DOKE-274276 format. One record per residue: residue number from 1; x, y, z of N, C-alpha, C in turn. Coordinates in nm, 2 decimals, padded with zeros to 4 digits. Layout:
<NUM, <X, Y, Z>, <X, Y, Z>, <X, Y, Z>>;
...
# end
This chain:
<1, <08.41, 06.48, -04.39>, <08.30, 06.39, -04.37>, <08.19, 06.42, -04.46>>;
<2, <08.13, 06.32, -04.53>, <08.01, 06.34, -04.61>, <07.89, 06.34, -04.52>>;
<3, <07.82, 06.45, -04.51>, <07.70, 06.47, -04.43>, <07.58, 06.49, -04.51>>;
<4, <07.48, 06.40, -04.50>, <07.35, 06.42, -04.57>, <07.26, 06.49, -04.48>>;
<5, <07.21, 06.60, -04.53>, <07.11, 06.68, -04.45>, <06.97, 06.64, -04.51>>;
<6, <06.88, 06.58, -04.43>, <06.75, 06.54, -04.48>, <06.66, 06.66, -04.45>>;
<7, <06.62, 06.73, -04.55>, <06.53, 06.85, -04.53>, <06.39, 06.80, -04.53>>;
<8, <06.32, 06.81, -04.42>, <06.19, 06.76, -04.40>, <06.08, 06.87, -04.40>>;
<9, <06.13, 06.99, -04.41>, <06.03, 07.10, -04.41>, <06.10, 07.23, -04.44>>;
<10, <06.02, 07.34, -04.46>, <06.08, 07.47, -04.49>, <06.01, 07.58, -04.41>>;
<11, <06.08, 07.68, -04.39>, <06.03, 07.80, -04.31>, <05.91, 07.86, -04.38>>;
<12, <05.81, 07.90, -04.31>, <05.69, 07.95, -04.37>, <05.71, 08.09, -04.44>>;
<13, <05.62, 08.12, -04.53>, <05.62, 08.25, -04.60>, <05.75, 08.28, -04.66>>;
<14, <05.79, 08.41, -04.64>, <05.92, 08.46, -04.69>, <06.04, 08.44, -04.60>>;
<15, <06.02, 08.37, -04.49>, <06.13, 08.36, -04.40>, <06.25, 08.29, -04.45>>;
<16, <06.23, 08.19, -04.54>, <06.35, 08.12, -04.60>, <06.43, 08.22, -04.69>>;
<17, <06.36, 08.31, -04.76>, <06.43, 08.41, -04.84>, <06.51, 08.50, -04.75>>;
<18, <06.45, 08.54, -04.64>, <06.52, 08.64, -04.55>, <06.63, 08.58, -04.47>>;
<19, <06.61, 08.46, -04.42>, <06.70, 08.40, -04.32>, <06.78, 08.28, -04.38>>;
<20, <06.74, 08.23, -04.50>, <06.80, 08.11, -04.55>, <06.72, 07.99, -04.51>>;
<21, <06.74, 07.88, -04.58>, <06.67, 07.75, -04.55>, <06.74, 07.68, -04.43>>;
<22, <06.67, 07.58, -04.39>, <06.72, 07.50, -04.27>, <06.86, 07.44, -04.30>>;
<23, <06.88, 07.38, -04.42>, <07.01, 07.32, -04.44>, <07.12, 07.43, -04.43>>;
<24, <07.10, 07.55, -04.48>, <07.20, 07.66, -04.46>, <07.22, 07.69, -04.32>>;
<25, <07.12, 07.69, -04.24>, <07.13, 07.72, -04.09>, <07.22, 07.62, -04.03>>;
<26, <07.20, 07.49, -04.06>, <07.29, 07.39, -04.00>, <07.43, 07.40, -04.05>>;
<27, <07.45, 07.43, -04.18>, <07.58, 07.44, -04.23>, <07.65, 07.55, -04.16>>;
<28, <07.59, 07.67, -04.14>, <07.65, 07.78, -04.06>, <07.68, 07.73, -03.92>>;
<29, <07.59, 07.66, -03.86>, <07.61, 07.62, -03.72>, <07.73, 07.52, -03.71>>;
<30, <07.74, 07.43, -03.80>, <07.85, 07.33, -03.79>, <07.99, 07.38, -03.83>>;
<31, <07.99, 07.48, -03.92>, <08.12, 07.53, -03.97>, <08.18, 07.45, -04.08>>;
<32, <08.30, 07.47, -04.11>, <08.37, 07.41, -04.23>, <08.41, 07.27, -04.19>>;
<33, <08.44, 07.19, -04.30>, <08.49, 07.06, -04.28>, <08.39, 06.95, -04.32>>;
<34, <08.27, 06.98, -04.36>, <08.17, 06.88, -04.40>, <08.14, 06.89, -04.55>>;
<35, <08.14, 06.78, -04.61>, <08.09, 06.78, -04.75>, <07.94, 06.75, -04.75>>;
<36, <07.86, 06.85, -04.77>, <07.71, 06.84, -04.74>, <07.64, 06.82, -04.87>>;
<37, <07.54, 06.72, -04.86>, <07.45, 06.70, -04.97>, <07.31, 06.70, -04.91>>;
<38, <07.22, 06.78, -04.97>, <07.09, 06.80, -04.92>, <06.99, 06.71, -04.99>>;
<39, <06.90, 06.65, -04.92>, <06.79, 06.56, -04.97>, <06.66, 06.62, -04.94>>;
<40, <06.57, 06.64, -05.04>, <06.44, 06.69, -05.02>, <06.35, 06.57, -04.99>>;
<41, <06.33, 06.54, -04.86>, <06.26, 06.42, -04.81>, <06.11, 06.43, -04.86>>;
<42, <06.05, 06.55, -04.86>, <05.91, 06.56, -04.90>, <05.89, 06.52, -05.04>>;
<43, <06.00, 06.53, -05.12>, <05.99, 06.49, -05.26>, <06.03, 06.35, -05.28>>;
<44, <06.05, 06.27, -05.17>, <06.09, 06.13, -05.18>, <06.24, 06.10, -05.19>>;
<45, <06.32, 06.21, -05.17>, <06.46, 06.18, -05.17>, <06.52, 06.14, -05.04>>;
<46, <06.60, 06.03, -05.04>, <06.66, 05.98, -04.92>, <06.80, 05.93, -04.96>>;
<47, <06.90, 05.95, -04.87>, <07.03, 05.91, -04.91>, <07.06, 05.76, -04.90>>;
<48, <07.16, 05.72, -04.96>, <07.22, 05.58, -04.95>, <07.30, 05.58, -04.82>>;
<49, <07.27, 05.51, -04.72>, <07.35, 05.52, -04.59>, <07.49, 05.49, -04.61>>;
<50, <07.52, 05.41, -04.71>, <07.66, 05.36, -04.73>, <07.75, 05.47, -04.80>>;
<51, <07.69, 05.58, -04.85>, <07.76, 05.68, -04.91>, <07.79, 05.81, -04.83>>;
<52, <07.73, 05.81, -04.71>, <07.75, 05.92, -04.62>, <07.78, 05.87, -04.48>>;
<53, <07.88, 05.94, -04.42>, <07.92, 05.90, -04.29>, <07.82, 05.94, -04.18>>;
<54, <07.74, 06.04, -04.21>, <07.65, 06.09, -04.12>, <07.53, 06.15, -04.18>>;
<55, <07.42, 06.16, -04.11>, <07.30, 06.23, -04.16>, <07.24, 06.31, -04.05>>;
<56, <07.17, 06.42, -04.09>, <07.11, 06.51, -04.00>, <06.97, 06.54, -04.05>>;
<57, <06.87, 06.52, -03.96>, <06.73, 06.53, -04.00>, <06.67, 06.66, -03.94>>;
<58, <06.62, 06.75, -04.03>, <06.58, 06.88, -03.99>, <06.44, 06.88, -03.92>>;
<59, <06.40, 07.00, -03.88>, <06.26, 07.02, -03.84>, <06.17, 07.03, -03.95>>;
<60, <06.04, 07.03, -03.92>, <05.93, 07.03, -04.02>, <05.80, 07.07, -03.95>>;
<61, <05.71, 07.14, -04.03>, <05.58, 07.16, -03.97>, <05.49, 07.04, -03.96>>;
<62, <05.54, 06.93, -04.02>, <05.46, 06.81, -04.02>, <05.47, 06.74, -03.89>>;
<63, <05.37, 06.65, -03.86>, <05.38, 06.56, -03.74>, <05.42, 06.42, -03.79>>;
<64, <05.49, 06.34, -03.71>, <05.53, 06.21, -03.76>, <05.41, 06.12, -03.77>>;
<65, <05.30, 06.15, -03.71>, <05.17, 06.07, -03.72>, <05.09, 06.12, -03.84>>;
<66, <05.13, 06.22, -03.91>, <05.04, 06.27, -04.03>, <05.04, 06.17, -04.14>>;
<67, <04.93, 06.16, -04.21>, <04.92, 06.06, -04.32>, <04.98, 06.12, -04.45>>;
<68, <05.11, 06.15, -04.45>, <05.18, 06.20, -04.56>, <05.27, 06.09, -04.63>>;
<69, <05.28, 06.09, -04.76>, <05.34, 05.98, -04.83>, <05.49, 05.96, -04.80>>;
<70, <05.56, 06.07, -04.76>, <05.70, 06.06, -04.74>, <05.74, 06.02, -04.61>>;
<71, <05.65, 06.02, -04.51>, <05.69, 05.99, -04.37>, <05.73, 05.84, -04.35>>;
<72, <05.65, 05.74, -04.40>, <05.69, 05.60, -04.38>, <05.83, 05.57, -04.44>>;
<73, <05.86, 05.63, -04.55>, <05.99, 05.60, -04.61>, <06.10, 05.66, -04.52>>;
<74, <06.08, 05.78, -04.46>, <06.18, 05.84, -04.37>, <06.20, 05.75, -04.24>>;
<75, <06.09, 05.70, -04.19>, <06.09, 05.62, -04.07>, <06.17, 05.49, -04.10>>;
<76, <06.14, 05.43, -04.22>, <06.21, 05.31, -04.26>, <06.36, 05.34, -04.27>>;
<77, <06.40, 05.45, -04.33>, <06.54, 05.49, -04.35>, <06.60, 05.50, -04.21>>;
<78, <06.54, 05.56, -04.12>, <06.60, 05.58, -03.98>, <06.62, 05.44, -03.92>>;
<79, <06.53, 05.36, -03.93>, <06.54, 05.22, -03.87>, <06.66, 05.15, -03.93>>;
<80, <06.67, 05.16, -04.07>, <06.77, 05.08, -04.14>, <06.91, 05.14, -04.13>>;
<81, <06.93, 05.27, -04.11>, <07.06, 05.33, -04.11>, <07.13, 05.31, -03.97>>;
<82, <07.17, 05.19, -03.94>, <07.22, 05.16, -03.81>, <07.36, 05.21, -03.79>>;
<83, <07.44, 05.22, -03.90>, <07.58, 05.24, -03.89>, <07.62, 05.38, -03.91>>;
<84, <07.54, 05.46, -03.98>, <07.57, 05.60, -04.00>, <07.55, 05.68, -03.88>>;
<85, <07.63, 05.78, -03.85>, <07.60, 05.87, -03.74>, <07.48, 05.95, -03.78>>;
<86, <07.39, 05.97, -03.68>, <07.26, 06.04, -03.71>, <07.23, 06.14, -03.60>>;
<87, <07.18, 06.26, -03.65>, <07.14, 06.36, -03.56>, <07.00, 06.40, -03.60>>;
<88, <06.91, 06.42, -03.51>, <06.77, 06.47, -03.53>, <06.74, 06.59, -03.45>>;
<89, <06.68, 06.69, -03.52>, <06.64, 06.82, -03.45>, <06.49, 06.84, -03.47>>;
<90, <06.42, 06.86, -03.36>, <06.28, 06.89, -03.35>, <06.20, 06.77, -03.42>>;
<91, <06.15, 06.80, -03.54>, <06.08, 06.69, -03.61>, <06.17, 06.57, -03.63>>;
<92, <06.30, 06.60, -03.66>, <06.40, 06.49, -03.67>, <06.41, 06.41, -03.54>>;
<93, <06.41, 06.48, -03.43>, <06.42, 06.41, -03.30>, <06.29, 06.32, -03.28>>;
<94, <06.18, 06.38, -03.32>, <06.05, 06.30, -03.30>, <06.05, 06.18, -03.40>>;
<95, <06.10, 06.20, -03.52>, <06.10, 06.09, -03.62>, <06.19, 05.98, -03.57>>;
<96, <06.30, 06.01, -03.52>, <06.39, 05.91, -03.47>, <06.33, 05.83, -03.36>>;
<97, <06.27, 05.90, -03.26>, <06.20, 05.84, -03.15>, <06.09, 05.75, -03.20>>;
<98, <06.01, 05.80, -03.29>, <05.90, 05.72, -03.34>, <05.95, 05.59, -03.42>>;
<99, <06.05, 05.61, -03.49>, <06.10, 05.49, -03.57>, <06.17, 05.39, -03.49>>;
<100, <06.22, 05.43, -03.37>, <06.31, 05.34, -03.30>, <06.25, 05.30, -03.16>>;
<101, <06.11, 05.30, -03.16>, <06.05, 05.24, -03.04>, <05.98, 05.33, -02.94>>;
<102, <05.99, 05.46, -02.97>, <05.92, 05.56, -02.88>, <05.78, 05.59, -02.94>>;
<103, <05.72, 05.69, -02.88>, <05.59, 05.74, -02.93>, <05.58, 05.89, -02.92>>;
<104, <05.53, 05.95, -03.03>, <05.52, 06.10, -03.04>, <05.37, 06.14, -03.05>>;
<105, <05.33, 06.24, -02.97>, <05.19, 06.29, -02.98>, <05.19, 06.44, -02.97>>;
<106, <05.08, 06.50, -03.00>, <05.06, 06.64, -02.98>, <05.04, 06.67, -02.83>>;
<107, <05.12, 06.75, -02.77>, <05.12, 06.77, -02.63>, <05.00, 06.86, -02.59>>;
<108, <04.94, 06.82, -02.48>, <04.83, 06.90, -02.42>, <04.88, 07.03, -02.35>>;
<109, <05.02, 07.04, -02.34>, <05.08, 07.15, -02.28>, <05.08, 07.27, -02.38>>;
<110, <05.05, 07.25, -02.50>, <05.05, 07.35, -02.60>, <05.18, 07.37, -02.66>>;
<111, <05.20, 07.49, -02.73>, <05.32, 07.52, -02.80>, <05.44, 07.55, -02.70>>;
<112, <05.55, 07.50, -02.73>, <05.68, 07.54, -02.67>, <05.75, 07.64, -02.76>>;
<113, <05.76, 07.76, -02.73>, <05.82, 07.86, -02.81>, <05.90, 07.96, -02.73>>;
<114, <06.00, 08.02, -02.80>, <06.09, 08.11, -02.73>, <06.21, 08.04, -02.68>>;
<115, <06.28, 08.10, -02.59>, <06.40, 08.04, -02.53>, <06.37, 07.95, -02.41>>;
<116, <06.40, 07.82, -02.43>, <06.37, 07.73, -02.32>, <06.50, 07.69, -02.25>>;
<117, <06.49, 07.65, -02.13>, <06.60, 07.61, -02.05>, <06.59, 07.46, -02.01>>;
<118, <06.70, 07.39, -02.02>, <06.70, 07.25, -02.00>, <06.81, 07.21, -01.90>>;
<119, <06.78, 07.11, -01.82>, <06.88, 07.05, -01.73>, <06.96, 06.94, -01.81>>;
<120, <07.09, 06.94, -01.80>, <07.17, 06.83, -01.86>, <07.17, 06.72, -01.75>>;
<121, <07.11, 06.61, -01.79>, <07.10, 06.50, -01.69>, <07.19, 06.38, -01.72>>;
<122, <07.25, 06.38, -01.83>, <07.35, 06.27, -01.87>, <07.45, 06.33, -01.96>>;
<123, <07.58, 06.31, -01.94>, <07.69, 06.37, -02.01>, <07.75, 06.26, -02.10>>;
<124, <07.75, 06.29, -02.23>, <07.82, 06.20, -02.33>, <07.96, 06.26, -02.35>>;
<125, <08.05, 06.17, -02.41>, <08.19, 06.22, -02.43>, <08.21, 06.34, -02.51>>;
<126, <08.12, 06.37, -02.60>, <08.13, 06.48, -02.69>, <08.07, 06.61, -02.63>>;
<127, <08.03, 06.60, -02.51>, <07.97, 06.72, -02.44>, <08.08, 06.78, -02.35>>;
<128, <08.05, 06.90, -02.30>, <08.13, 06.97, -02.20>, <08.07, 06.96, -02.06>>;
<129, <08.11, 07.05, -01.97>, <08.06, 07.03, -01.83>, <07.94, 07.11, -01.80>>;
<130, <07.87, 07.17, -01.90>, <07.75, 07.25, -01.87>, <07.65, 07.16, -01.80>>;
<131, <07.58, 07.22, -01.70>, <07.47, 07.16, -01.63>, <07.33, 07.20, -01.67>>;
<132, <07.33, 07.32, -01.74>, <07.20, 07.36, -01.80>, <07.23, 07.43, -01.93>>;
<133, <07.14, 07.43, -02.02>, <07.15, 07.50, -02.15>, <07.02, 07.57, -02.18>>;
<134, <07.03, 07.67, -02.27>, <06.92, 07.75, -02.31>, <06.92, 07.75, -02.46>>;
<135, <06.81, 07.72, -02.53>, <06.81, 07.72, -02.67>, <06.66, 07.75, -02.72>>;
<136, <06.65, 07.80, -02.84>, <06.52, 07.83, -02.90>, <06.44, 07.70, -02.92>>;
<137, <06.31, 07.71, -02.89>, <06.22, 07.59, -02.91>, <06.10, 07.64, -03.00>>;
<138, <06.05, 07.55, -03.07>, <05.93, 07.57, -03.15>, <05.86, 07.44, -03.19>>;
<139, <05.77, 07.40, -03.10>, <05.71, 07.27, -03.12>, <05.58, 07.26, -03.03>>;
<140, <05.49, 07.18, -03.08>, <05.38, 07.13, -03.00>, <05.38, 06.98, -02.98>>;
<141, <05.43, 06.91, -03.08>, <05.44, 06.76, -03.06>, <05.56, 06.74, -02.97>>;
<142, <05.55, 06.62, -02.90>, <05.66, 06.58, -02.81>, <05.67, 06.43, -02.81>>;
<143, <05.79, 06.39, -02.78>, <05.81, 06.25, -02.75>, <05.75, 06.22, -02.61>>;
<144, <05.65, 06.13, -02.61>, <05.58, 06.09, -02.49>, <05.63, 05.96, -02.43>>;
<145, <05.68, 05.87, -02.51>, <05.74, 05.75, -02.46>, <05.88, 05.74, -02.50>>;
<146, <05.97, 05.73, -02.41>, <06.11, 05.72, -02.44>, <06.15, 05.59, -02.52>>;
<147, <06.22, 05.60, -02.63>, <06.26, 05.48, -02.70>, <06.36, 05.40, -02.61>>;
<148, <06.35, 05.27, -02.63>, <06.44, 05.18, -02.56>, <06.58, 05.21, -02.61>>;
<149, <06.68, 05.17, -02.53>, <06.82, 05.19, -02.56>, <06.86, 05.34, -02.58>>;
<150, <06.80, 05.42, -02.50>, <06.84, 05.56, -02.50>, <06.87, 05.61, -02.36>>;
<151, <06.96, 05.71, -02.36>, <06.98, 05.79, -02.24>, <06.92, 05.93, -02.26>>;
<152, <06.85, 05.98, -02.16>, <06.81, 06.12, -02.16>, <06.92, 06.21, -02.14>>;
<153, <06.96, 06.30, -02.23>, <07.07, 06.39, -02.22>, <07.02, 06.52, -02.15>>;
<154, <06.91, 06.57, -02.20>, <06.85, 06.70, -02.15>, <06.70, 06.69, -02.13>>;
<155, <06.66, 06.76, -02.03>, <06.51, 06.76, -02.00>, <06.47, 06.89, -01.94>>;
<156, <06.34, 06.92, -01.94>, <06.28, 07.03, -01.86>, <06.14, 06.98, -01.82>>;
<157, <06.08, 07.05, -01.73>, <05.94, 07.02, -01.69>, <05.85, 07.02, -01.81>>;
<158, <05.87, 07.11, -01.91>, <05.78, 07.12, -02.03>, <05.82, 07.01, -02.12>>;
<159, <05.94, 06.97, -02.13>, <05.99, 06.87, -02.23>, <06.08, 06.77, -02.16>>;
<160, <06.02, 06.66, -02.11>, <06.10, 06.56, -02.03>, <06.20, 06.49, -02.12>>;
<161, <06.17, 06.47, -02.25>, <06.27, 06.40, -02.34>, <06.33, 06.50, -02.44>>;
<162, <06.39, 06.60, -02.39>, <06.44, 06.71, -02.48>, <06.57, 06.67, -02.55>>;
<163, <06.64, 06.58, -02.50>, <06.76, 06.53, -02.57>, <06.78, 06.39, -02.54>>;
<164, <06.82, 06.31, -02.65>, <06.83, 06.17, -02.63>, <06.97, 06.12, -02.70>>;
<165, <07.03, 06.02, -02.64>, <07.15, 05.96, -02.70>, <07.12, 05.81, -02.70>>;
<166, <07.13, 05.75, -02.82>, <07.11, 05.60, -02.83>, <07.23, 05.53, -02.78>>;
<167, <07.21, 05.41, -02.72>, <07.32, 05.33, -02.67>, <07.35, 05.22, -02.76>>;
<168, <07.27, 05.19, -02.86>, <07.29, 05.08, -02.95>, <07.32, 05.12, -03.09>>;
<169, <07.34, 05.25, -03.12>, <07.37, 05.30, -03.25>, <07.43, 05.44, -03.23>>;
<170, <07.51, 05.49, -03.32>, <07.56, 05.63, -03.31>, <07.46, 05.73, -03.35>>;
<171, <07.37, 05.77, -03.25>, <07.26, 05.86, -03.29>, <07.23, 05.94, -03.17>>;
<172, <07.20, 06.07, -03.19>, <07.16, 06.17, -03.09>, <07.04, 06.25, -03.15>>;
<173, <06.96, 06.31, -03.06>, <06.86, 06.40, -03.11>, <06.82, 06.50, -03.00>>;
<174, <06.77, 06.61, -03.05>, <06.73, 06.72, -02.96>, <06.59, 06.78, -03.01>>;
<175, <06.51, 06.81, -02.91>, <06.38, 06.87, -02.94>, <06.39, 07.02, -02.98>>;
<176, <06.49, 07.09, -02.93>, <06.51, 07.23, -02.95>, <06.59, 07.26, -03.07>>;
<177, <06.61, 07.39, -03.10>, <06.67, 07.43, -03.23>, <06.79, 07.51, -03.21>>;
<178, <06.91, 07.45, -03.20>, <07.03, 07.53, -03.18>, <07.07, 07.60, -03.31>>;
<179, <07.01, 07.56, -03.42>, <07.04, 07.63, -03.55>, <06.96, 07.76, -03.57>>;
<180, <06.86, 07.79, -03.49>, <06.78, 07.91, -03.50>, <06.85, 08.03, -03.44>>;
<181, <06.87, 08.13, -03.52>, <06.91, 08.26, -03.46>, <06.79, 08.32, -03.38>>;
<182, <06.82, 08.40, -03.28>, <06.71, 08.47, -03.21>, <06.62, 08.54, -03.31>>;
<183, <06.67, 08.61, -03.41>, <06.59, 08.69, -03.50>, <06.50, 08.60, -03.58>>;
<184, <06.55, 08.48, -03.62>, <06.46, 08.39, -03.70>, <06.35, 08.33, -03.60>>;
<185, <06.40, 08.29, -03.48>, <06.30, 08.23, -03.39>, <06.19, 08.33, -03.35>>;
<186, <06.22, 08.46, -03.34>, <06.12, 08.57, -03.32>, <06.03, 08.58, -03.44>>;
<187, <06.08, 08.58, -03.56>, <06.00, 08.59, -03.68>, <05.91, 08.47, -03.69>>;
<188, <05.95, 08.35, -03.65>, <05.87, 08.23, -03.66>, <05.75, 08.24, -03.56>>;
<189, <05.78, 08.29, -03.44>, <05.67, 08.31, -03.35>, <05.57, 08.41, -03.40>>;
<190, <05.61, 08.52, -03.47>, <05.52, 08.62, -03.53>, <05.43, 08.55, -03.63>>;
<191, <05.48, 08.45, -03.70>, <05.40, 08.38, -03.80>, <05.29, 08.29, -03.73>>;
<192, <05.32, 08.25, -03.61>, <05.23, 08.16, -03.53>, <05.17, 08.24, -03.41>>;
<193, <05.16, 08.37, -03.42>, <05.12, 08.45, -03.31>, <04.99, 08.41, -03.25>>;
<194, <04.89, 08.37, -03.33>, <04.76, 08.34, -03.28>, <04.75, 08.20, -03.21>>;
<195, <04.85, 08.11, -03.23>, <04.85, 07.98, -03.17>, <04.95, 07.96, -03.06>>;
<196, <05.05, 08.04, -03.05>, <05.15, 08.03, -02.95>, <05.10, 08.09, -02.82>>;
<197, <05.12, 08.02, -02.71>, <05.08, 08.07, -02.58>, <05.17, 08.19, -02.54>>;
<198, <05.11, 08.30, -02.50>, <05.19, 08.42, -02.46>, <05.30, 08.45, -02.56>>;
<199, <05.27, 08.48, -02.68>, <05.37, 08.50, -02.78>, <05.47, 08.62, -02.75>>;
<200, <05.42, 08.73, -02.69>, <05.50, 08.84, -02.66>, <05.61, 08.80, -02.56>>;
<201, <05.58, 08.72, -02.46>, <05.68, 08.67, -02.36>, <05.78, 08.58, -02.43>>;
<202, <05.73, 08.49, -02.52>, <05.81, 08.40, -02.59>, <05.92, 08.48, -02.68>>;
<203, <05.87, 08.59, -02.74>, <05.96, 08.67, -02.82>, <06.06, 08.74, -02.74>>;
<204, <06.02, 08.80, -02.62>, <06.11, 08.87, -02.53>, <06.21, 08.77, -02.48>>;
<205, <06.18, 08.65, -02.45>, <06.27, 08.55, -02.39>, <06.39, 08.53, -02.48>>;
<206, <06.38, 08.55, -02.61>, <06.49, 08.53, -02.70>, <06.60, 08.63, -02.70>>;
<207, <06.58, 08.74, -02.62>, <06.68, 08.84, -02.60>, <06.79, 08.80, -02.50>>;
<208, <06.76, 08.69, -02.42>, <06.85, 08.64, -02.32>, <06.96, 08.56, -02.39>>;
<209, <07.08, 08.54, -02.33>, <07.18, 08.46, -02.39>, <07.14, 08.32, -02.42>>;
<210, <07.19, 08.26, -02.52>, <07.15, 08.12, -02.55>, <07.28, 08.04, -02.57>>;
<211, <07.26, 07.91, -02.57>, <07.37, 07.81, -02.58>, <07.38, 07.75, -02.72>>;
<212, <07.33, 07.82, -02.82>, <07.33, 07.76, -02.96>, <07.47, 07.72, -03.00>>;
<213, <07.57, 07.80, -02.98>, <07.71, 07.77, -03.02>, <07.76, 07.65, -02.94>>;
<214, <07.73, 07.64, -02.81>, <07.77, 07.53, -02.73>, <07.71, 07.40, -02.79>>;
<215, <07.58, 07.40, -02.81>, <07.52, 07.27, -02.86>, <07.56, 07.24, -03.00>>;
<216, <07.58, 07.35, -03.08>, <07.64, 07.32, -03.22>, <07.78, 07.26, -03.21>>;
<217, <07.86, 07.30, -03.11>, <07.99, 07.23, -03.09>, <07.97, 07.09, -03.05>>;
<218, <07.87, 07.06, -02.96>, <07.85, 06.92, -02.92>, <07.82, 06.84, -03.05>>;
<219, <07.73, 06.89, -03.13>, <07.69, 06.81, -03.25>, <07.81, 06.79, -03.34>>;
<220, <07.89, 06.89, -03.36>, <08.00, 06.88, -03.45>, <08.10, 06.77, -03.39>>;
<221, <08.13, 06.77, -03.26>, <08.22, 06.68, -03.20>, <08.16, 06.54, -03.21>>;
<222, <08.03, 06.52, -03.20>, <07.96, 06.39, -03.21>, <07.98, 06.34, -03.36>>;
<223, <07.96, 06.43, -03.45>, <07.98, 06.39, -03.59>, <08.12, 06.35, -03.63>>;
<224, <08.21, 06.42, -03.57>, <08.36, 06.39, -03.60>, <08.42, 06.28, -03.52>>;
<225, <08.35, 06.23, -03.42>, <08.40, 06.13, -03.33>, <08.44, 06.00, -03.40>>;
# end
């Protein structure tokens, strides 16, 4: 399958050199079998939906409401790409929600960081029987209004719309980061130590087992369906 990875941001400082960029993290998470092409969305690059069976939209330090020149084009692409399979992670999750009828805002709950746990509240055919999952989170923005034509897959008290599946197009999205290794997630919190609530606890939480591989398998099965 031809998979377009829409790179919407980069890790801060030297973290990309140490851990690799976001596209490489997703490639490692998904495993072999995908012909991957990376698009630098901040530079104005977007794929032709007809040339890729699927696309994946990465995380970004940007907010979907920021007055940045590349964001309107991305939202238009999301709206127009009705037939390609689409996956959004963190900023990608928010961009899909914003483009398709939801609303994203900066949450007054503050930063969600560390290992977060979510209830699985709706099961899609590409999922297994898990009733809860744990995965790294790193966000302050959240989906505040659920887009129409979506089912909530996963939720928590902190993030009510943590996972969405669209009913009118082949699209899914998650607020959390199954592509983040615990080591990278810890290093990212260190970079944001002064703004994350209780950063030491957030870092310590990442020592617990996570469901990154499980969610990565879900995404792979969705893309291959």
